[in-house]
MOPAC internal coordinates of N, CA, C and O (Angstrom, degrees):
PM7 1SCF
backbone

  N    0.0000 0     0.00 0     0.00 0    0    0    0
  C    1.3246 1     0.00 0     0.00 0    1    0    0
  C    1.5550 1   112.97 1     0.00 0    2    1    0
  O    1.2310 1   121.18 1   125.03 1    3    2    1
  N    1.4329 1   115.34 1   -54.97 1    3    2    1
  C    1.3084 1   121.37 1  -173.59 1    5    3    2
  C    1.5237 1   114.52 1   -65.52 1    6    5    3
  O    1.2310 1   118.93 1   155.11 1    7    6    5
  N    1.3056 1   119.64 1   -24.89 1    7    6    5
  C    1.3899 1   124.90 1   169.68 1    9    7    6
  C    1.5050 1   111.57 1   -58.01 1   10    9    7
  O    1.2310 1   120.14 1   127.61 1   11   10    9
  N    1.3111 1   117.34 1   -52.39 1   11   10    9
  C    1.4096 1   122.16 1   175.25 1   13   11   10
  C    1.4399 1   115.19 1   -64.90 1   14   13   11
  O    1.2310 1   117.32 1   143.79 1   15   14   13
  N    1.2769 1   122.70 1   -36.21 1   15   14   13
  C    1.4722 1   119.86 1   167.33 1   17   15   14
  C    1.3852 1   114.06 1   -65.85 1   18   17   15
  O    1.2310 1   114.58 1   152.45 1   19   18   17
  N    1.2705 1   127.88 1   -27.55 1   19   18   17
  C    1.4089 1   125.42 1   173.37 1   21   19   18
  C    1.4675 1   111.40 1   -61.25 1   22   21   19
  O    1.2310 1   121.31 1   136.51 1   23   22   21
  N    1.2978 1   115.09 1   -43.49 1   23   22   21
  C    1.4679 1   119.15 1  -177.46 1   25   23   22
  C    1.4918 1   108.00 1   -73.06 1   26   25   23
  O    1.2310 1   117.32 1   135.20 1   27   26   25
  N    1.2847 1   122.71 1   -44.80 1   27   26   25
  C    1.3984 1   123.66 1  -175.33 1   29   27   26
  C    1.5939 1   108.96 1   -74.98 1   30   29   27
  O    1.2310 1   117.62 1   166.90 1   31   30   29
  N    1.2818 1   122.13 1   -13.10 1   31   30   29
  C    1.4423 1   120.46 1   179.67 1   33   31   30
  C    1.6173 1   104.92 1   -69.84 1   34   33   31
  O    1.2310 1   116.28 1   168.50 1   35   34   33
  N    1.1841 1   124.67 1   -11.50 1   35   34   33
  C    1.4183 1   127.08 1   172.61 1   37   35   34
  C    1.4835 1   116.26 1   -58.20 1   38   37   35
  O    1.2310 1   121.90 1   154.26 1   39   38   37
  N    1.1921 1   113.98 1   -25.74 1   39   38   37
  C    1.5495 1   123.69 1  -178.92 1   41   39   38
  C    1.4913 1   109.59 1   -73.07 1   42   41   39
  O    1.2310 1   121.04 1   170.61 1   43   42   41
  N    1.3103 1   115.63 1    -9.39 1   43   42   41
  C    1.5602 1   124.89 1   172.20 1   45   43   42
  C    1.5224 1   112.59 1   -59.37 1   46   45   43
  O    1.2310 1   120.77 1   164.88 1   47   46   45
  N    1.3322 1   116.14 1   -15.12 1   47   46   45
  C    1.3859 1   117.91 1  -177.38 1   49   47   46
  C    1.5940 1   110.84 1   -72.21 1   50   49   47
  O    1.2310 1   119.54 1   159.76 1   51   50   49
  N    1.2483 1   118.47 1   -20.24 1   51   50   49
  C    1.4735 1   123.47 1   174.35 1   53   51   50
  C    1.4881 1   108.97 1   -78.14 1   54   53   51
  O    1.2310 1   115.51 1   171.50 1   55   54   53
  N    1.2673 1   126.13 1    -8.50 1   55   54   53
  C    1.4282 1   125.80 1   174.17 1   57   55   54
  C    1.5165 1   115.47 1  -111.06 1   58   57   55
  O    1.2310 1   120.18 1   145.13 1   59   58   57
  N    1.3556 1   117.27 1   -34.87 1   59   58   57
  C    1.3311 1   123.05 1   174.18 1   61   59   58
  C    1.5912 1   108.34 1  -131.60 1   62   61   59
  O    1.2310 1   121.76 1   -16.32 1   63   62   61
  N    1.3169 1   114.23 1   163.68 1   63   62   61
  C    1.4123 1   120.68 1  -174.25 1   65   63   62
  C    1.6134 1   115.89 1   -71.74 1   66   65   63
  O    1.2310 1   120.36 1   146.62 1   67   66   65
  N    1.3878 1   116.91 1   -33.38 1   67   66   65
  C    1.3402 1   120.80 1  -177.67 1   69   67   66
  C    1.5635 1   111.16 1  -124.26 1   70   69   67
  O    1.2310 1   120.89 1  -161.55 1   71   70   69
  N    1.2698 1   115.91 1    18.45 1   71   70   69
  C    1.4731 1   119.95 1  -177.97 1   73   71   70
  C    1.5364 1   113.82 1   -63.27 1   74   73   71
  O    1.2310 1   120.36 1   153.01 1   75   74   73
  N    1.3754 1   116.92 1   -26.99 1   75   74   73
  C    1.3786 1   122.24 1  -176.84 1   77   75   74
  C    1.5323 1   109.11 1   -67.96 1   78   77   75
  O    1.2310 1   118.59 1   154.88 1   79   78   77
  N    1.3833 1   120.29 1   -25.12 1   79   78   77
  C    1.4433 1   123.95 1   176.34 1   81   79   78
  C    1.5657 1   112.89 1   -96.73 1   82   81   79
  O    1.2310 1   122.12 1   150.02 1   83   82   81
  N    1.3440 1   113.55 1   -29.98 1   83   82   81
  C    1.4488 1   117.51 1  -174.56 1   85   83   82
  C    1.5943 1   107.17 1   -74.28 1   86   85   83
  O    1.2310 1   121.86 1   134.49 1   87   86   85
  N    1.2990 1   114.04 1   -45.51 1   87   86   85
  C    1.5134 1   118.27 1  -177.73 1   89   87   86
  C    1.4994 1   115.63 1   -52.64 1   90   89   87
  O    1.2310 1   118.34 1   124.52 1   91   90   89
  N    1.3099 1   120.77 1   -55.48 1   91   90   89
  C    1.4361 1   124.98 1   175.34 1   93   91   90
  C    1.5189 1   111.54 1   -60.11 1   94   93   91
  O    1.2310 1   119.97 1   149.72 1   95   94   93
  N    1.3159 1   117.65 1   -30.28 1   95   94   93
  C    1.5205 1   121.38 1  -174.78 1   97   95   94
  C    1.6191 1   104.04 1   -77.26 1   98   97   95
  O    1.2310 1   120.00 1   142.98 1   99   98   97
  N    1.2346 1   117.60 1   -37.02 1   99   98   97
  C    1.5621 1   118.62 1  -178.62 1  101   99   98
  C    1.4950 1   105.75 1   -63.05 1  102  101   99
  O    1.2310 1   120.50 1   131.05 1  103  102  101
  N    1.4500 1   116.65 1   -48.95 1  103  102  101
  C    1.4165 1   120.00 1  -175.76 1  105  103  102
  C    1.5567 1   109.86 1   -66.62 1  106  105  103
  O    1.2310 1   121.00 1   143.31 1  107  106  105
  N    1.3252 1   115.69 1   -36.69 1  107  106  105
  C    1.5114 1   113.91 1   176.76 1  109  107  106
  C    1.4577 1   114.92 1   -70.16 1  110  109  107
  O    1.2310 1   117.76 1   140.68 1  111  110  109
  N    1.3349 1   121.87 1   -39.32 1  111  110  109
  C    1.3727 1   121.46 1   174.83 1  113  111  110
  C    1.5198 1   113.32 1   -63.95 1  114  113  111
  O    1.2310 1   118.42 1   145.10 1  115  114  113
  N    1.2899 1   120.62 1   -34.90 1  115  114  113
  C    1.4804 1   129.40 1   179.28 1  117  115  114
  C    1.5034 1   111.04 1   -69.44 1  118  117  115
  O    1.2310 1   119.24 1   131.21 1  119  118  117
  N    1.2588 1   119.05 1   -48.79 1  119  118  117
  C    1.4886 1   122.06 1  -168.79 1  121  119  118
  C    1.5523 1   112.16 1  -108.64 1  122  121  119
  O    1.2310 1   117.54 1  -169.17 1  123  122  121
  N    1.3409 1   122.29 1    10.83 1  123  122  121
  C    1.4047 1   118.72 1  -178.54 1  125  123  122
  C    1.3827 1   120.46 1   -72.14 1  126  125  123
  O    1.2310 1   120.58 1   158.37 1  127  126  125
  N    1.4208 1   116.50 1   -21.63 1  127  126  125
  C    1.4340 1   123.57 1   178.98 1  129  127  126
  C    1.5010 1   108.86 1   -94.04 1  130  129  127
  O    1.2310 1   118.05 1   159.26 1  131  130  129
  N    1.2196 1   121.31 1   -20.74 1  131  130  129
  C    1.6146 1   121.89 1  -172.46 1  133  131  130
  C    1.4937 1   111.56 1  -104.70 1  134  133  131
  O    1.2310 1   118.25 1   146.96 1  135  134  133
  N    1.2707 1   120.94 1   -33.04 1  135  134  133
  C    1.4806 1   124.64 1  -178.64 1  137  135  134
  C    1.5533 1   116.08 1  -138.21 1  138  137  135
  O    1.2310 1   124.16 1   -78.66 1  139  138  137
  N    1.3170 1   109.62 1   101.34 1  139  138  137
  C    1.5479 1   112.85 1  -175.22 1  141  139  138
  C    1.4826 1   110.90 1   -62.47 1  142  141  139
  O    1.2310 1   117.35 1   143.60 1  143  142  141
  N    1.2209 1   122.65 1   -36.40 1  143  142  141
  C    1.4664 1   123.41 1  -173.18 1  145  143  142
  C    1.6346 1   107.10 1   -64.65 1  146  145  143
  O    1.2310 1   120.07 1   135.43 1  147  146  145
  N    1.3576 1   117.47 1   -44.57 1  147  146  145
  C    1.4246 1   122.21 1  -177.77 1  149  147  146
  C    1.5595 1   104.98 1   -72.37 1  150  149  147
  O    1.2310 1   117.18 1   141.29 1  151  150  149
  N    1.3385 1   122.97 1   -38.71 1  151  150  149
  C    1.4207 1   116.50 1   176.69 1  153  151  150
  C    1.5096 1   114.58 1   -65.98 1  154  153  151
  O    1.2310 1   118.33 1   145.25 1  155  154  153
  N    1.2956 1   120.79 1   -34.75 1  155  154  153
  C    1.3937 1   125.54 1   176.98 1  157  155  154
  C    1.5255 1   108.64 1   -60.34 1  158  157  155
  O    1.2310 1   122.77 1   128.75 1  159  158  157
  N    1.3539 1   112.30 1   -51.25 1  159  158  157
  C    1.5307 1   113.36 1  -177.69 1  161  159  158
  C    1.5697 1   112.56 1   -68.75 1  162  161  159
  O    1.2310 1   120.77 1   143.85 1  163  162  161
  N    1.2733 1   116.13 1   -36.15 1  163  162  161
  C    1.5770 1   113.86 1   175.79 1  165  163  162
  C    1.4016 1   109.90 1   -65.97 1  166  165  163
  O    1.2310 1   116.65 1   142.78 1  167  166  165
  N    1.3857 1   123.98 1   -37.22 1  167  166  165
  C    1.4746 1   123.63 1  -174.84 1  169  167  166
  C    1.4780 1   105.93 1   -69.97 1  170  169  167
  O    1.2310 1   119.78 1   138.00 1  171  170  169
  N    1.4037 1   118.02 1   -42.00 1  171  170  169
  C    1.5131 1   119.63 1   177.27 1  173  171  170
  C    1.4794 1   114.40 1   -59.91 1  174  173  171
  O    1.2310 1   119.58 1   140.00 1  175  174  173
  N    1.4599 1   118.41 1   -40.00 1  175  174  173
  C    1.3593 1   122.67 1   176.33 1  177  175  174
  C    1.5449 1   117.34 1   -65.36 1  178  177  175
  O    1.2310 1   125.61 1   141.47 1  179  178  177
  N    1.4119 1   106.82 1   -38.53 1  179  178  177
  C    1.5496 1   113.58 1   173.99 1  181  179  178
  C    1.4997 1   112.46 1   -59.11 1  182  181  179
  O    1.2310 1   122.29 1   130.29 1  183  182  181
  N    1.4107 1   113.22 1   -49.71 1  183  182  181
  C    1.4116 1   121.18 1  -177.58 1  185  183  182
  C    1.5081 1   112.04 1   -56.10 1  186  185  183
  O    1.2310 1   123.44 1   131.75 1  187  186  185
  N    1.4010 1   111.01 1   -48.25 1  187  186  185
  C    1.5340 1   118.53 1  -179.01 1  189  187  186
  C    1.5421 1   107.07 1   -56.58 1  190  189  187
  O    1.2310 1   119.74 1   133.81 1  191  190  189
  N    1.2395 1   118.11 1   -46.19 1  191  190  189
  C    1.4784 1   123.86 1  -174.71 1  193  191  190
  C    1.5289 1   110.74 1   -63.91 1  194  193  191
  O    1.2310 1   119.64 1   134.99 1  195  194  193
  N    1.3132 1   118.29 1   -45.01 1  195  194  193
  C    1.4051 1   125.02 1   175.72 1  197  195  194
  C    1.6097 1   109.98 1   -59.22 1  198  197  195
  O    1.2310 1   122.93 1   139.05 1  199  198  197
  N    1.4516 1   111.98 1   -40.95 1  199  198  197
  C    1.5471 1   114.02 1  -179.16 1  201  199  198
  C    1.4528 1   106.13 1   -66.80 1  202  201  199
  O    1.2310 1   117.90 1   132.56 1  203  202  201
  N    1.3212 1   121.61 1   -47.44 1  203  202  201
  C    1.4363 1   126.09 1  -176.22 1  205  203  202
  C    1.5544 1   108.76 1   -56.03 1  206  205  203
  O    1.2310 1   120.65 1   137.54 1  207  206  205
  N    1.2941 1   116.37 1   -42.46 1  207  206  205
  C    1.4785 1   119.02 1  -178.76 1  209  207  206
  C    1.4955 1   108.58 1   -61.10 1  210  209  207
  O    1.2310 1   121.31 1   135.87 1  211  210  209
  N    1.4287 1   115.10 1   -44.13 1  211  210  209
  C    1.5383 1   120.92 1  -176.67 1  213  211  210
  C    1.5703 1   102.08 1   -62.86 1  214  213  211
  O    1.2310 1   120.98 1   125.43 1  215  214  213
  N    1.2607 1   115.73 1   -54.57 1  215  214  213
  C    1.5334 1   113.13 1  -177.52 1  217  215  214
  C    1.4938 1   115.75 1   -57.90 1  218  217  215
  O    1.2310 1   118.95 1   144.29 1  219  218  217
  N    1.3142 1   119.62 1   -35.71 1  219  218  217
  C    1.4626 1   121.47 1   174.92 1  221  219  218
  C    1.5177 1   113.50 1   -65.36 1  222  221  219
  O    1.2310 1   118.96 1   151.96 1  223  222  221
  N    1.2815 1   119.60 1   -28.04 1  223  222  221
  C    1.4794 1   120.30 1  -179.12 1  225  223  222
  C    1.6112 1   101.22 1   -77.43 1  226  225  223
  O    1.2310 1   118.67 1   134.97 1  227  226  225
  N    1.3295 1   120.15 1   -45.03 1  227  226  225
  C    1.3896 1   115.75 1   175.37 1  229  227  226
  C    1.5332 1   115.75 1   -61.16 1  230  229  227
  O    1.2310 1   120.15 1   144.27 1  231  230  229
  N    1.1906 1   117.33 1   -35.73 1  231  230  229
  C    1.5198 1   122.73 1   179.08 1  233  231  230
  C    1.5956 1   106.41 1   -69.40 1  234  233  231
  O    1.2310 1   122.56 1   142.35 1  235  234  233
  N    1.3580 1   112.69 1   -37.65 1  235  234  233
  C    1.4728 1   111.43 1   178.27 1  237  235  234
  C    1.5652 1   119.49 1   -67.83 1  238  237  235
  O    1.2310 1   125.06 1   146.13 1  239  238  237
  N    1.3335 1   107.88 1   -33.87 1  239  238  237
  C    1.5593 1   116.91 1   171.22 1  241  239  238
  C    1.4892 1   107.74 1   -62.10 1  242  241  239
  O    1.2310 1   120.22 1   138.96 1  243  242  241
  N    1.2904 1   117.18 1   -41.04 1  243  242  241
  C    1.5935 1   120.67 1  -177.18 1  245  243  242
  C    1.4439 1   110.95 1   -73.45 1  246  245  243
  O    1.2310 1   117.80 1   172.90 1  247  246  245
  N    1.3856 1   121.80 1    -7.10 1  247  246  245
  C    1.3666 1   124.95 1   175.51 1  249  247  246
  C    1.5169 1   109.19 1   -63.32 1  250  249  247
  O    1.2310 1   117.52 1   154.95 1  251  250  249
  N    1.3809 1   122.32 1   -25.05 1  251  250  249
  C    1.3833 1   127.06 1  -179.08 1  253  251  250
  C    1.5666 1   106.61 1   -60.23 1  254  253  251
  O    1.2310 1   119.96 1   145.68 1  255  254  253
  N    1.3444 1   117.68 1   -34.32 1  255  254  253
  C    1.5208 1   117.59 1  -176.84 1  257  255  254
  C    1.4511 1   107.65 1  -105.48 1  258  257  255
  O    1.2310 1   118.33 1  -163.30 1  259  258  257
  N    1.2935 1   120.78 1    16.70 1  259  258  257
  C    1.4804 1   128.88 1   172.66 1  261  259  258
  C    1.5139 1   114.06 1    74.36 1  262  261  259
  O    1.2310 1   118.96 1   172.76 1  263  262  261
  N    1.3211 1   119.58 1    -7.24 1  263  262  261
  C    1.5059 1   118.77 1   178.91 1  265  263  262
  C    1.4482 1   112.66 1   -78.88 1  266  265  263
  O    1.2310 1   121.77 1   162.31 1  267  266  265
  N    1.4590 1   114.22 1   -17.69 1  267  266  265
  C    1.4708 1   115.95 1  -177.39 1  269  267  266
  C    1.5013 1   113.70 1   -76.00 1  270  269  267
  O    1.2310 1   117.71 1   159.42 1  271  270  269
  N    1.2514 1   121.97 1   -20.58 1  271  270  269
  C    1.5308 1   119.56 1   177.48 1  273  271  270
  C    1.4287 1   110.66 1   -64.16 1  274  273  271
  O    1.2310 1   117.55 1   123.71 1  275  274  273
  N    1.3440 1   122.28 1   -56.29 1  275  274  273
  C    1.4791 1   122.22 1   178.06 1  277  275  274
  C    1.6768 1   110.86 1   -54.29 1  278  277  275
  O    1.2310 1   123.42 1   142.29 1  279  278  277
  N    1.3272 1   111.05 1   -37.71 1  279  278  277
  C    1.4425 1   114.26 1  -174.66 1  281  279  278
  C    1.5879 1   112.27 1   -65.70 1  282  281  279
  O    1.2310 1   123.69 1   140.36 1  283  282  281
  N    1.4011 1   110.53 1   -39.64 1  283  282  281
  C    1.5193 1   122.19 1   179.15 1  285  283  282
  C    1.5995 1   107.81 1   -62.20 1  286  285  283
  O    1.2310 1   121.75 1   137.79 1  287  286  285
  N    1.2797 1   114.26 1   -42.21 1  287  286  285
  C    1.4619 1   117.65 1  -177.98 1  289  287  286
  C    1.5563 1   109.89 1   -70.44 1  290  289  287
  O    1.2310 1   120.88 1   138.77 1  291  290  289
  N    1.3964 1   115.93 1   -41.23 1  291  290  289
  C    1.3935 1   115.24 1   178.30 1  293  291  290
  C    1.5467 1   112.82 1   -69.99 1  294  293  291
  O    1.2310 1   121.26 1   147.12 1  295  294  293
  N    1.2836 1   115.20 1   -32.88 1  295  294  293
  C    1.5369 1   123.27 1  -179.56 1  297  295  294
  C    1.5541 1   104.40 1   -65.24 1  298  297  295
  O    1.2310 1   118.96 1   136.46 1  299  298  297
  N    1.2602 1   119.59 1   -43.54 1  299  298  297
  C    1.4381 1   123.72 1  -175.88 1  301  299  298
  C    1.5800 1   114.25 1   -63.20 1  302  301  299
  O    1.2310 1   123.33 1   137.14 1  303  302  301
  N    1.3920 1   111.22 1   -42.86 1  303  302  301
  C    1.4221 1   126.08 1  -178.72 1  305  303  302
  C    1.5715 1   104.33 1   -68.28 1  306  305  303
  O    1.2310 1   117.93 1   131.95 1  307  306  305
  N    1.3381 1   121.56 1   -48.05 1  307  306  305
  C    1.3621 1   125.73 1   178.92 1  309  307  306
  C    1.5474 1   109.55 1   -61.74 1  310  309  307
  O    1.2310 1   117.97 1   136.63 1  311  310  309
  N    1.2849 1   121.47 1   -43.37 1  311  310  309
  C    1.5190 1   121.47 1   178.26 1  313  311  310
  C    1.4539 1   107.72 1   -64.41 1  314  313  311
  O    1.2310 1   113.52 1   134.26 1  315  314  313
  N    1.3076 1   129.87 1   -45.74 1  315  314  313
  C    1.5286 1   128.77 1   179.71 1  317  315  314
  C    1.3432 1   110.58 1   -59.47 1  318  317  315
  O    1.2310 1   118.40 1   130.50 1  319  318  317
  N    1.3426 1   120.66 1   -49.50 1  319  318  317
  C    1.5150 1   121.15 1   179.32 1  321  319  318
  C    1.4743 1   111.10 1   -63.86 1  322  321  319
  O    1.2310 1   115.94 1   131.24 1  323  322  321
  N    1.2003 1   125.31 1   -48.76 1  323  322  321
  C    1.4946 1   126.73 1   177.52 1  325  323  322
  C    1.4789 1   114.91 1   -61.53 1  326  325  323
  O    1.2310 1   119.21 1   146.31 1  327  326  325
  N    1.3881 1   119.11 1   -33.69 1  327  326  325
  C    1.4930 1   117.46 1   172.29 1  329  327  326
  C    1.5174 1   112.65 1   -66.40 1  330  329  327
  O    1.2310 1   121.56 1   134.60 1  331  330  329
  N    1.3577 1   114.62 1   -45.40 1  331  330  329
  C    1.4210 1   115.14 1  -179.16 1  333  331  330
  C    1.5267 1   116.31 1   -64.85 1  334  333  331
  O    1.2310 1   120.78 1   140.18 1  335  334  333
  N    1.3405 1   116.11 1   -39.82 1  335  334  333
  C    1.4576 1   126.70 1   172.20 1  337  335  334
  C    1.5809 1   107.97 1   -52.91 1  338  337  335
  O    1.2310 1   124.28 1   123.93 1  339  338  337
  N    1.3930 1   109.40 1   -56.07 1  339  338  337
  C    1.5334 1   110.64 1  -177.89 1  341  339  338
  C    1.4341 1   117.21 1   -60.84 1  342  341  339
  O    1.2310 1   119.59 1   142.36 1  343  342  341
  N    1.3523 1   118.40 1   -37.64 1  343  342  341
  C    1.4292 1   127.17 1   174.83 1  345  343  342
  C    1.7046 1   108.21 1   -57.54 1  346  345  343
  O    1.2310 1   122.86 1   128.68 1  347  346  345
  N    1.2035 1   112.12 1   -51.32 1  347  346  345
  C    1.4939 1   118.36 1  -178.62 1  349  347  346
  C    1.5522 1   111.91 1   -62.84 1  350  349  347
  O    1.2310 1   121.17 1   141.98 1  351  350  349
  N    1.2441 1   115.37 1   -38.02 1  351  350  349
  C    1.4833 1   117.27 1  -179.25 1  353  351  350
  C    1.6115 1   105.10 1   -73.92 1  354  353  351
  O    1.2310 1   119.76 1   132.66 1  355  354  353
  N    1.2308 1   118.06 1   -47.34 1  355  354  353
  C    1.5363 1   122.76 1  -171.82 1  357  355  354
  C    1.6401 1   101.03 1   -62.71 1  358  357  355
  O    1.2310 1   117.15 1   139.54 1  359  358  357
  N    1.3134 1   123.03 1   -40.46 1  359  358  357
  C    1.3736 1   123.62 1  -177.42 1  361  359  358
  C    1.4487 1   112.72 1   -66.49 1  362  361  359
  O    1.2310 1   118.28 1   154.70 1  363  362  361
  N    1.4304 1   120.89 1   -25.30 1  363  362  361
  C    1.4368 1   124.35 1   173.28 1  365  363  362
  C    1.5043 1   108.48 1   -88.76 1  366  365  363
  O    1.2310 1   118.44 1  -175.74 1  367  366  365
  N    1.2576 1   120.57 1     4.26 1  367  366  365
  C    1.4866 1   121.61 1   173.59 1  369  367  366
  C    1.5596 1   111.99 1    83.76 1  370  369  367
  O    1.2310 1   120.94 1  -161.47 1  371  370  369
  N    1.3302 1   115.81 1    18.53 1  371  370  369
  C    1.4619 1   119.35 1  -179.84 1  373  371  370
  C    1.5265 1   108.83 1  -111.30 1  374  373  371
  O    1.2310 1   122.18 1   -41.52 1  375  374  373
  N    1.3639 1   113.42 1   138.48 1  375  374  373
  C    1.4924 1   115.75 1  -179.61 1  377  375  374
  C    1.4089 1   113.06 1   -70.96 1  378  377  375
  O    1.2310 1   118.32 1   -31.95 1  379  378  377
  N    1.3011 1   120.81 1   148.05 1  379  378  377
  C    1.5008 1   124.96 1   177.35 1  381  379  378
  C    1.5086 1   109.74 1  -129.16 1  382  381  379
  O    1.2310 1   122.96 1   -47.65 1  383  382  381
  N    1.2983 1   111.93 1   132.35 1  383  382  381
  C    1.4781 1   122.53 1   177.49 1  385  383  382
  C    1.6049 1   106.57 1  -114.83 1  386  385  383
  O    1.2310 1   123.97 1   -60.23 1  387  386  385
  N    1.3768 1   109.99 1   119.77 1  387  386  385
  C    1.4619 1   117.31 1   178.75 1  389  387  386
  C    1.5170 1   110.61 1   -67.30 1  390  389  387
  O    1.2310 1   122.04 1   -38.89 1  391  390  389
  N    1.3476 1   113.70 1   141.11 1  391  390  389
  C    1.4531 1   117.23 1   171.82 1  393  391  390
  C    1.6438 1   110.23 1   -76.08 1  394  393  391
  O    1.2310 1   120.23 1   -30.52 1  395  394  393
  N    1.2546 1   117.16 1   149.48 1  395  394  393
  C    1.5097 1   123.44 1   176.75 1  397  395  394
  C    1.4705 1   108.26 1    66.10 1  398  397  395
  O    1.2310 1   118.69 1  -151.31 1  399  398  397
  N    1.3158 1   120.10 1    28.69 1  399  398  397
  C    1.4608 1   122.24 1  -178.57 1  401  399  398
  C    1.5165 1   114.06 1   -94.35 1  402  401  399
  O    1.2310 1   120.99 1   -56.55 1  403  402  401
  N    1.3590 1   115.71 1   123.45 1  403  402  401
  C    1.4302 1   119.91 1   170.87 1  405  403  402
  C    1.5149 1   108.29 1   -80.64 1  406  405  403
  O    1.2310 1   117.96 1   -60.53 1  407  406  405
  N    1.3979 1   121.48 1   119.47 1  407  406  405
  C    1.3342 1   126.29 1   176.55 1  409  407  406
  C    1.5634 1   116.31 1   -80.44 1  410  409  407
  O    1.2310 1   120.35 1   -97.90 1  411  410  409
  N    1.2596 1   116.94 1    82.10 1  411  410  409
  C    1.4987 1   122.28 1  -172.62 1  413  411  410
  C    1.4981 1   115.10 1   -88.75 1  414  413  411
  O    1.2310 1   121.08 1   147.61 1  415  414  413
  N    1.3590 1   115.55 1   -32.39 1  415  414  413
  C    1.4194 1   119.59 1  -178.67 1  417  415  414
  C    1.4746 1   113.28 1  -109.58 1  418  417  415
  O    1.2310 1   120.10 1   180.00 1  419  418  417

């Protein structure tokens, strides 16, 4: 269950500006010593949300030349779909690796 919560906590971006990174980080810090599966899923979710934030900054800069607007829409759609798939896989007890993910942590 906590693996799915780690993925779904990324939706906290709609309530706070950095909740999509802080939510998985809290779960990772809390469960990293007791549950390796949850720690792995939370770390993966945190890395994905950091990556998406970096991609959004790049797309935001590209809004100057108008190509950034469709990129932001595509990035948001991609993020929502990946979060839902990740949560479903984690709730089934299967590991999920996000595509286009920079593994920073």
